[in-house]
matplotlib code that plots the C-alpha trace (Angstrom):
import matplotlib.pyplot as plt

x = [122.0, 124.7, 127.0, 124.2, 123.6, 127.3, 127.6, 124.5, 125.9, 129.3, 127.6, 125.5, 128.5, 130.7, 129.5, 126.7, 124.7, 121.7, 123.1, 122.1, 120.9, 117.7, 116.8, 117.1, 115.2, 114.6, 111.4, 111.5, 108.7, 105.8, 102.8, 104.7, 102.9, 99.5, 99.8, 101.2, 98.3, 95.8, 97.6, 97.6, 93.8, 93.5, 95.8, 93.7, 90.6, 92.5, 94.1, 90.8, 89.8, 92.8, 92.0, 88.4, 89.5, 92.5, 92.9, 94.6, 98.4, 100.6, 101.4, 98.8, 101.1, 98.0, 97.0, 100.0, 100.6, 103.8, 106.0, 105.4, 107.0, 104.3, 103.4, 101.8, 99.8, 97.7, 99.1, 96.6, 93.7, 90.9, 87.5, 84.8, 85.7, 88.2, 91.4, 91.6, 94.4, 94.3, 97.3, 98.1, 99.8, 101.9, 103.0, 99.5, 98.1, 95.3, 94.0, 93.7, 91.5, 92.3, 90.4, 91.7, 89.1, 91.0, 88.7, 90.3, 88.7, 90.4, 89.9, 91.9, 94.3, 93.9, 93.0, 89.4, 87.3, 87.8, 84.1, 84.1, 87.1, 85.6, 82.2, 84.0, 86.1, 83.0, 81.5, 84.6, 84.4, 80.7, 81.2, 83.9, 81.7, 84.0, 81.6, 83.1, 81.9, 84.4, 84.5, 84.7, 86.8, 90.6, 92.8, 96.0, 95.2, 94.4, 91.1, 90.3, 87.2, 85.1, 86.1, 82.7, 82.7, 86.3, 86.5, 90.0, 92.1, 91.7, 95.4, 97.1, 100.2, 101.2, 104.9, 105.0, 103.4, 106.0, 108.8, 107.4, 107.2, 110.8, 112.0, 109.9, 111.4, 115.0, 114.3, 112.6, 115.7, 118.0, 115.6, 115.4, 119.2, 119.2, 116.5, 118.5, 121.3, 119.0, 118.0, 115.7, 112.0, 111.6, 108.7, 108.4, 109.3, 105.8, 103.9, 101.6, 98.8, 97.8, 100.9, 101.9, 105.4, 107.5, 109.1, 110.9, 111.1, 113.4, 112.4, 114.4, 112.2, 111.1, 107.6, 107.4, 105.6, 102.2, 102.6, 100.8, 97.3, 97.7, 94.6, 94.0, 95.7, 98.8, 99.0, 99.1, 101.6, 104.1, 103.5, 107.2, 110.4, 111.3, 113.8, 112.3, 113.5, 111.3, 110.7, 107.8, 107.2, 106.5, 103.2, 101.8, 100.8, 103.3, 106.5, 108.5, 107.4, 110.1, 110.7, 112.8, 114.0, 113.3, 114.4, 113.1, 113.2, 110.1, 110.4, 113.2, 116.2, 118.0, 120.6, 119.1, 118.3, 121.9, 123.5, 125.9, 124.3, 125.3, 125.6, 126.3, 123.1, 120.9, 119.4, 117.0, 113.6, 112.3, 108.6, 108.6, 110.8, 112.8, 116.0, 115.4, 117.5, 116.5, 116.0, 117.7, 120.8, 121.0, 120.4, 123.2, 125.9, 128.2, 126.3, 122.7, 122.6, 125.6, 124.3, 120.9, 122.4, 124.6, 121.6, 119.7, 122.6, 123.8, 120.3, 119.6, 123.0, 122.2, 118.8, 120.0, 123.1, 121.4, 118.4, 120.6, 119.4, 121.2, 122.9, 125.1, 122.0, 120.0, 122.5, 123.9, 127.3, 127.5, 130.8, 131.1, 131.7, 134.8]
y = [70.4, 69.7, 72.2, 74.8, 74.2, 74.4, 77.7, 79.1, 78.0, 79.6, 82.8, 82.9, 82.2, 85.0, 87.3, 89.7, 90.9, 93.2, 95.9, 98.8, 101.5, 101.7, 98.3, 99.3, 102.7, 104.5, 103.7, 107.1, 108.6, 110.8, 108.7, 105.4, 104.0, 105.2, 103.7, 100.4, 100.2, 100.6, 98.0, 95.6, 95.7, 95.4, 92.4, 90.8, 91.0, 89.4, 86.9, 85.8, 84.9, 82.6, 81.1, 80.3, 78.9, 76.7, 73.5, 73.8, 73.2, 72.6, 75.7, 77.6, 77.9, 78.0, 81.5, 83.9, 86.1, 86.2, 88.9, 89.1, 91.1, 93.8, 93.6, 91.0, 88.0, 85.1, 82.9, 80.7, 79.4, 76.9, 78.5, 76.1, 75.2, 78.1, 79.2, 82.7, 85.0, 88.3, 90.6, 94.0, 95.7, 98.5, 99.6, 100.2, 100.9, 98.4, 95.3, 92.9, 89.7, 87.3, 84.2, 81.3, 82.0, 85.2, 87.7, 90.3, 92.8, 95.7, 98.0, 101.2, 101.6, 105.0, 106.9, 106.1, 105.1, 101.5, 100.6, 101.9, 99.8, 96.7, 97.3, 97.6, 94.5, 92.4, 93.7, 92.8, 89.2, 89.0, 90.3, 87.8, 84.9, 84.3, 83.1, 83.2, 84.2, 86.6, 87.3, 91.2, 91.4, 92.0, 89.6, 90.1, 93.8, 94.9, 96.9, 96.0, 97.4, 95.6, 96.5, 97.8, 100.1, 101.3, 105.0, 105.4, 104.0, 106.0, 106.9, 105.5, 106.9, 105.2, 106.1, 104.5, 101.4, 101.2, 101.7, 99.0, 96.6, 97.4, 96.5, 93.3, 92.3, 92.9, 91.1, 88.2, 87.7, 87.5, 85.2, 82.9, 82.7, 82.0, 79.3, 77.6, 76.7, 74.6, 71.1, 70.3, 71.4, 75.1, 77.3, 79.3, 83.0, 84.4, 87.4, 86.7, 89.3, 89.0, 90.8, 92.1, 90.5, 88.7, 85.6, 82.4, 79.6, 76.6, 73.5, 71.1, 68.2, 67.6, 68.2, 71.1, 71.2, 72.9, 76.6, 77.7, 79.2, 78.6, 78.7, 76.3, 78.7, 79.0, 75.3, 74.5, 77.3, 76.2, 72.4, 71.8, 73.5, 76.5, 79.2, 82.1, 85.4, 88.1, 91.7, 94.0, 97.6, 98.7, 99.8, 102.5, 101.6, 98.8, 97.9, 98.6, 101.6, 101.5, 99.1, 96.2, 92.7, 90.1, 86.6, 84.2, 80.6, 78.6, 77.1, 79.4, 77.4, 78.5, 81.1, 82.3, 85.8, 86.3, 85.0, 87.1, 87.8, 89.9, 92.5, 95.2, 96.8, 93.7, 93.3, 91.1, 92.8, 91.6, 92.5, 90.7, 87.8, 88.3, 89.7, 92.9, 94.8, 98.2, 98.2, 101.7, 100.3, 97.5, 99.7, 102.0, 99.3, 98.7, 95.5, 95.2, 91.7, 90.6, 92.3, 90.7, 87.3, 87.7, 88.4, 85.4, 83.0, 84.2, 84.1, 80.7, 79.4, 80.5, 78.8, 75.6, 75.2, 76.0, 73.9, 70.9, 70.6, 68.1, 70.8, 68.5, 66.8, 69.9, 72.4, 72.2, 73.5, 72.8, 73.8, 73.8, 77.3, 78.0]
z = [72.7, 75.3, 73.6, 73.8, 77.4, 78.2, 76.4, 78.2, 81.6, 80.8, 79.8, 83.0, 85.2, 83.7, 86.4, 87.5, 84.5, 84.1, 86.3, 84.1, 86.6, 84.5, 85.7, 89.4, 89.6, 92.8, 94.7, 96.4, 94.4, 95.3, 95.8, 95.9, 98.9, 97.8, 94.4, 95.8, 98.2, 95.4, 93.2, 96.1, 96.2, 92.4, 92.3, 95.0, 92.8, 89.9, 92.2, 93.6, 90.0, 89.8, 93.1, 91.9, 88.5, 89.3, 91.3, 94.6, 94.5, 97.6, 99.6, 97.6, 94.5, 92.3, 93.5, 92.9, 89.9, 87.8, 86.4, 82.6, 79.7, 80.2, 83.9, 86.1, 84.8, 86.2, 83.4, 81.5, 83.6, 82.6, 82.2, 80.9, 77.3, 77.1, 78.6, 80.1, 81.2, 83.1, 82.9, 84.3, 81.4, 82.8, 79.3, 77.9, 81.4, 81.1, 82.7, 79.9, 79.8, 77.0, 75.9, 73.9, 71.2, 70.3, 72.1, 74.4, 76.8, 78.6, 81.6, 82.1, 85.0, 86.4, 89.5, 90.5, 93.5, 94.5, 94.2, 90.6, 89.6, 91.3, 89.5, 86.1, 86.9, 87.6, 84.4, 82.5, 83.7, 83.0, 79.4, 78.8, 80.2, 83.1, 85.8, 89.3, 92.7, 94.4, 98.1, 98.1, 101.2, 100.9, 102.8, 104.9, 105.5, 109.0, 109.1, 105.5, 103.9, 101.2, 97.6, 96.9, 100.0, 100.0, 99.3, 100.8, 98.0, 94.8, 94.0, 91.0, 89.3, 86.1, 86.5, 90.0, 88.6, 85.8, 88.3, 90.6, 87.6, 86.6, 90.1, 90.0, 86.7, 87.9, 91.2, 89.4, 87.2, 90.3, 92.1, 89.1, 89.1, 92.8, 92.3, 89.6, 92.1, 94.2, 93.1, 96.0, 96.0, 95.3, 94.5, 91.3, 91.6, 92.1, 93.3, 96.3, 96.1, 99.8, 101.0, 97.5, 97.7, 95.1, 96.6, 96.0, 98.6, 99.1, 101.0, 103.2, 102.2, 105.8, 107.3, 109.7, 113.1, 113.0, 113.8, 116.9, 116.3, 112.5, 110.4, 107.5, 105.0, 107.1, 107.9, 104.2, 103.4, 106.1, 106.1, 105.4, 106.4, 104.3, 103.7, 101.8, 100.3, 98.8, 97.9, 99.0, 98.2, 101.8, 103.4, 105.6, 108.2, 108.6, 110.3, 107.1, 105.0, 102.4, 99.5, 101.0, 100.5, 103.2, 104.2, 106.8, 107.9, 109.1, 111.5, 112.6, 113.9, 117.1, 116.4, 113.1, 114.1, 115.4, 112.2, 110.3, 106.9, 103.9, 102.5, 105.1, 106.2, 106.3, 109.8, 111.7, 112.3, 115.6, 114.9, 111.5, 112.5, 109.3, 107.9, 106.1, 103.5, 102.2, 98.4, 98.0, 99.6, 97.1, 94.1, 95.3, 95.1, 92.1, 91.3, 92.7, 91.2, 93.3, 96.4, 96.2, 95.4, 98.5, 100.6, 99.2, 99.7, 103.1, 104.6, 103.1, 104.3, 107.8, 107.7, 106.1, 108.2, 111.6, 110.6, 109.7, 106.1, 103.8, 101.8, 99.8, 98.5, 97.9, 96.3, 92.7, 93.7, 97.4, 99.0, 102.8, 104.1, 106.0]

ax = plt.figure().add_subplot(projection="3d")
ax.plot(x, y, z, "-o")
ax.set_aspect("equal")
plt.show()
């Protein structure tokens, strides 16, 4: 066992891997933002089921979705005497509901009015015997309209969905590698359906002061000091319309926004209060893996150093920076 672990570690440390250009496709596609906006609402419906069926976990870690071998999944959830899983399958272009008794139910992913998709989704749950009450109002979207009354989001392009999933897979792989170098408390790599972002978060181990005007959700999410990095596909309207990586510290230590982070092109977005790095810039480098890891590490190092984290105790391979 020890020899196998040693060999695996050696293999991982040989250098950046997975940099086949096919793993980092361009997000500059017709209909990108429209399809991503539709998917954001669909994932919120599925995410609300996970919220209803799972016990609360610190920082709401019981509600996100996860990147899977075929798309995005809730993972297994308790449901009465059964276990249920919901998965967006971007290969078959279906939403799949699986039960532990072997039954499976599907719903096609295609362009359609939002109320129609919502009605079919509720019917899917009912047919499978998944009894939950869902609040039909989207969250974290300014000016949101109820799912059953939203006639503005109808677009869905299967190729855009596959490209987004490919980017999420590649990003998840890099985030998993970054997460593995931290031995303190860290979140899973997970997809938060509220903002439609894939993220991983490191914790200093210290409680954080209550954020001004924070609601109950925000208080729980930021109850402890964090340094977080993530990817989101962009939105319109929104402060960033293009697919981008982001990084922030909460609470933000003095000097963080002026920190020198890598790679070249990463910048501090004053409105968001986060560092931002355009996805297209990363995919254009000779090694997107190395570029993204550099962004993760340099923004974390700025947050941890300026925030006086005990880095020697929290990092697997801590080395003071010159």
